[in-house]
C-alpha positions as CSV (number, residue, x, y, z in Angstrom):
1,M,109.1,80.7,-28.2
2,L,108.8,80.8,-24.5
3,E,106.2,83.5,-25.3
4,N,104.3,81.3,-27.1
5,F,104.3,78.6,-24.7
6,F,102.6,80.9,-22.2
7,I,100.1,81.8,-24.8
8,Q,99.3,78.0,-25.4
9,L,99.4,77.2,-22.1
10,R,96.8,80.2,-21.1
11,D,94.5,79.3,-24.0
12,S,94.6,75.3,-22.5
13,A,94.0,76.5,-19.3
14,A,90.9,78.6,-20.1
15,S,89.8,75.9,-22.8
16,L,90.2,73.8,-19.6
17,F,88.2,76.2,-17.2
18,W,85.1,76.6,-19.6
19,T,85.5,72.6,-20.1
20,V,84.8,72.2,-16.2
21,L,82.7,75.1,-15.8
22,M,80.5,73.5,-18.6
23,A,80.8,69.9,-16.8
24,A,79.8,71.7,-13.4
25,L,76.6,73.2,-15.0
26,V,75.7,70.1,-16.7
27,L,75.9,68.2,-13.1
28,L,74.5,70.9,-11.5
29,V,71.2,71.0,-13.6
30,G,71.2,67.4,-14.3
31,M,71.0,66.4,-10.4
32,L,68.8,69.4,-10.1
33,L,66.4,67.3,-13.1
34,V,66.7,63.9,-11.7
35,R,65.8,65.1,-8.0
36,L,62.2,66.9,-9.6
37,L,61.9,63.4,-11.7
38,L,62.4,61.2,-8.5
39,K,60.1,63.4,-6.8
40,L,57.2,63.4,-9.2
41,T,57.7,60.0,-9.6
42,K,57.5,59.4,-5.5
43,R,54.0,61.2,-5.8
44,G,52.4,59.6,-8.8
45,L,53.5,56.0,-6.9
46,S,52.1,57.3,-3.5
47,K,48.6,57.4,-5.6
48,S,48.8,54.0,-7.5
49,K,47.9,50.5,-6.1
50,L,51.6,49.4,-6.5
51,D,52.9,47.6,-3.1
52,V,54.8,49.7,-0.8
53,T,57.9,47.5,-1.7
54,M,57.5,48.1,-5.0
55,H,58.0,52.0,-4.6
56,T,60.9,51.9,-3.1
57,I,62.3,49.2,-6.1
58,L,61.9,51.8,-8.7
59,L,62.7,54.6,-7.2
60,A,66.1,53.0,-6.3
61,T,66.5,51.8,-9.8
62,L,65.5,54.9,-11.6
63,R,67.9,56.7,-9.2
64,I,70.5,54.3,-10.4
65,V,69.5,54.6,-13.8
66,C,69.8,58.9,-14.0
67,Y,72.7,59.2,-12.1
68,T,74.6,56.9,-14.5
69,V,73.4,58.5,-17.7
70,L,74.2,61.8,-15.8
71,A,77.6,60.6,-14.8
72,L,78.2,59.7,-18.7
73,V,76.9,63.0,-20.0
74,V,79.4,64.8,-17.8
75,M,82.3,62.4,-18.7
76,Q,81.2,63.5,-22.5
77,V,81.6,66.9,-21.6
78,L,85.0,66.3,-20.2
79,G,86.2,64.7,-23.3
80,I,86.7,61.4,-21.6
81,P,85.8,59.1,-23.4
82,T,82.9,56.5,-22.7
83,T,82.9,53.8,-25.2
84,S,85.3,51.7,-23.3
85,L,83.7,52.1,-20.4
86,I,80.5,51.4,-21.2
87,T,81.3,48.1,-22.9
88,T,83.5,47.4,-19.7
89,I,80.3,47.4,-17.7
90,G,78.2,45.8,-20.3
91,A,80.5,42.6,-20.4
92,A,80.7,42.7,-16.6
93,G,76.9,42.9,-16.8
94,V,76.6,40.0,-18.7
95,A,79.3,37.9,-16.9
96,V,77.3,39.1,-13.2
97,G,74.2,37.8,-15.0
98,L,75.1,34.6,-15.7
99,A,76.8,33.7,-12.7
100,L,73.9,34.9,-10.9
101,K,71.0,33.4,-13.3
102,D,68.9,31.3,-10.7
103,S,68.9,34.6,-8.3
104,L,68.2,37.0,-11.1
105,S,65.3,34.9,-12.1
106,S,63.7,34.9,-8.6
107,F,64.1,38.6,-8.6
108,A,62.9,39.2,-11.5
109,A,59.9,37.4,-10.6
110,G,59.6,38.9,-7.4
111,I,59.2,42.2,-9.4
112,L,56.5,40.5,-11.4
113,I,54.8,39.6,-8.3
114,L,54.9,43.0,-6.6
115,F,54.2,45.0,-9.8
116,N,50.9,42.6,-10.7
117,G,50.0,43.1,-7.2
118,H,48.5,39.2,-6.7
119,L,50.1,38.4,-3.3
120,H,49.9,41.2,-0.5
121,V,50.8,40.0,3.5
122,G,48.4,38.8,5.3
123,D,46.8,36.9,2.5
124,A,45.3,33.9,3.0
125,V,46.7,31.4,0.4
126,D,47.2,28.0,-1.3
127,I,50.3,27.8,-3.4
128,D,50.7,24.4,-5.2
129,G,49.5,22.4,-2.1
130,T,51.4,24.8,0.6
131,A,48.0,26.7,2.5
132,G,48.7,29.5,5.0
133,Q,48.8,33.5,5.1
134,V,51.4,35.3,3.4
135,K,54.1,36.3,6.2
136,E,56.5,37.9,4.2
137,G,56.7,39.2,0.5
138,G,60.4,40.2,-0.3
139,L,62.4,40.4,-3.6
140,M,63.8,37.0,-3.9
141,F,61.3,34.8,-1.4
142,T,58.0,34.5,-0.4
143,T,57.3,33.4,3.3
144,V,54.2,31.4,4.0
145,N,52.9,30.6,7.6
146,T,50.8,27.9,7.5
147,Y,47.7,26.9,9.4
148,D,49.8,24.6,12.0
149,N,52.7,27.1,12.6
150,R,55.2,26.3,9.8
151,H,57.4,29.0,8.1
152,V,57.5,27.8,4.2
153,T,59.7,30.0,2.2
154,L,59.4,29.8,-1.4
155,P,61.6,31.1,-4.6
156,N,59.3,33.4,-6.2
157,S,60.4,31.9,-9.2
158,T,58.3,28.7,-8.2
159,V,55.5,31.0,-6.9
160,L,55.2,33.3,-10.0
161,N,55.0,29.8,-12.1
162,A,52.8,28.1,-9.3
163,R,48.9,27.7,-9.2
164,I,47.9,30.5,-6.8
165,T,44.4,30.4,-4.9
166,N,44.0,33.5,-3.0
167,Y,41.5,33.4,-0.5
168,S,41.7,37.2,0.6
169,T,41.3,39.0,-2.9
170,E,37.4,38.8,-2.8
171,K,35.1,40.0,0.0
172,Q,32.5,37.4,-0.3
173,R,32.6,33.8,-1.0
174,R,30.2,31.2,-1.8
175,L,29.9,28.1,0.5
176,D,29.0,24.6,-0.9
177,M,28.0,21.9,0.8
178,V,26.8,18.3,-0.2
179,F,25.0,16.4,2.2
180,T,23.6,12.7,1.4
181,I,20.5,10.7,2.8
182,A,19.5,7.3,2.0
183,Y,17.0,6.4,-0.6
184,E,14.4,5.3,2.5
185,D,14.7,9.3,3.9
186,D,12.2,12.5,3.1
187,V,13.8,14.7,0.8
188,N,11.7,17.2,2.0
189,T,12.5,16.9,5.4
190,A,15.9,16.9,5.2
191,I,15.9,19.9,3.0
192,S,13.9,21.6,6.1
193,L,16.4,20.7,8.4
194,I,18.6,22.3,6.7
195,K,17.2,25.2,6.2
196,Q,16.4,25.5,9.7
197,A,19.9,25.6,10.5
198,L,20.7,28.0,7.8
199,A,18.0,30.1,9.7
200,R,20.1,30.0,12.9
201,H,23.0,32.1,10.7
202,S,20.9,34.3,9.1
203,D,22.6,37.1,10.5
204,V,26.3,36.6,8.6
205,I,24.6,34.7,5.3
206,L,24.0,37.2,2.4
207,N,21.3,37.8,-0.2
208,E,23.7,38.8,-2.7
209,P,24.5,38.0,-5.2
210,A,22.3,35.4,-4.9
211,P,20.0,34.0,-2.1
212,P,20.6,30.5,-0.2
213,F,20.3,27.5,-2.5
214,V,18.8,24.0,-1.2
215,R,18.1,21.4,-4.0
216,M,18.3,18.1,-4.3
217,T,21.1,17.6,-6.9
218,E,21.6,13.6,-7.6
219,L,20.5,10.3,-7.7
220,A,23.8,8.7,-6.7
221,D,24.3,4.8,-6.5
222,S,24.1,4.7,-2.7
223,A,22.5,7.9,-1.4
224,V,20.2,10.9,-2.5
225,K,22.5,14.1,-3.2
226,I,21.4,17.2,-1.7
227,T,23.5,21.0,-2.4
228,L,23.8,23.6,-0.4
229,R,25.2,26.8,-1.7
230,V,25.0,30.4,0.1
231,W,27.3,33.5,-0.2
232,L,29.3,34.5,2.9
233,N,31.7,37.4,3.7
234,S,35.0,35.5,3.6
235,S,35.7,36.5,7.3
236,D,32.6,34.6,8.3
237,Y,33.5,31.5,6.0
238,W,35.2,28.7,7.5
239,D,33.2,29.5,10.8
240,T,30.1,28.8,9.3
241,H,31.2,26.1,6.9
242,F,32.0,24.2,10.5
243,A,28.8,25.1,12.4
244,L,26.8,23.9,9.9
245,L,28.6,20.6,9.3
246,E,27.8,19.9,13.2
247,E,24.5,21.1,13.2
248,I,23.2,19.7,10.6
249,K,24.7,16.3,11.1
250,R,23.0,16.7,14.8
251,D,19.4,17.7,13.1
252,F,19.7,14.9,10.6
253,E,20.0,12.5,13.8
254,N,17.4,14.1,15.7
255,G,15.4,14.1,12.9
256,G,15.7,10.7,11.9
257,V,17.7,11.2,8.4
258,H,20.4,8.9,7.9
259,I,23.5,9.5,6.0
260,P,24.1,6.0,4.5
261,Y,27.6,4.4,4.2
262,N,28.9,3.6,0.3
263,Q,26.7,0.2,-0.4
264,L,27.1,-2.5,-2.9
265,D,23.8,-5.2,-3.3
266,V,25.3,-8.4,-5.0
267,H,22.8,-10.7,-6.4
268,L,23.7,-14.3,-7.3
269,H,22.1,-16.0,-10.4
270,G,22.1,-19.5,-11.5
271,E,22.0,-23.0,-10.0
272,G,25.9,-23.8,-10.3
273,L,26.0,-21.4,-7.7
274,R,24.3,-22.7,-4.9
275,P,26.0,-24.9,-2.5
């Protein structure tokens, strides 16, 4: 009987040894494969157009998933039941998800924003009336530094569903301006004065995708409207906009062209209305 005990002990030890050895080999090969996968993924991301922050998130997520799967495989090789462990992890994940629903919503929105590449640090934007420059784009919040130097922090869940105007996406922008002159003034004179102002900024005005446009576009109730459209590099947009406003107003005044106020002519008819 004692001999049988030692034989069973020997067989159990040998079985355990081979099981542990197999698990160690699986662990070693798995770690090598995970490192290779992470290296290839990192190389691929470096050639992509995704935000650098997104690279870190994807690599960290992939690392966690791979090592979790590897740990479960090793446990299976060792004969450790994993069904109850997976169920417990799933239940815990559901509980945490419900408790952090709003935070997870902003987190998921942050990933989508970074993945889509709609916003970058330094972009000039208008997010539902909040205009300024993107100061920081995180996983939970987006910080905008407004033009009057206020820092506005917006949850990414709000940013994702907001109407966003990004002024930095395109290298060129079209400047549209409308000037009004009195009906008594000469339209050709006004157009000539506007073109003279444009000529002073010929170094920044572009002829592509379209040359400058200056034409009378409307006979309004109290004035004649003249529309100006020119293409500019985005970096020259605001300086040219303000300069043209100032110069064209001054040229109108010097050239005898009047910018009228809104006015309404009232005509009274009938004998009973006279005093």
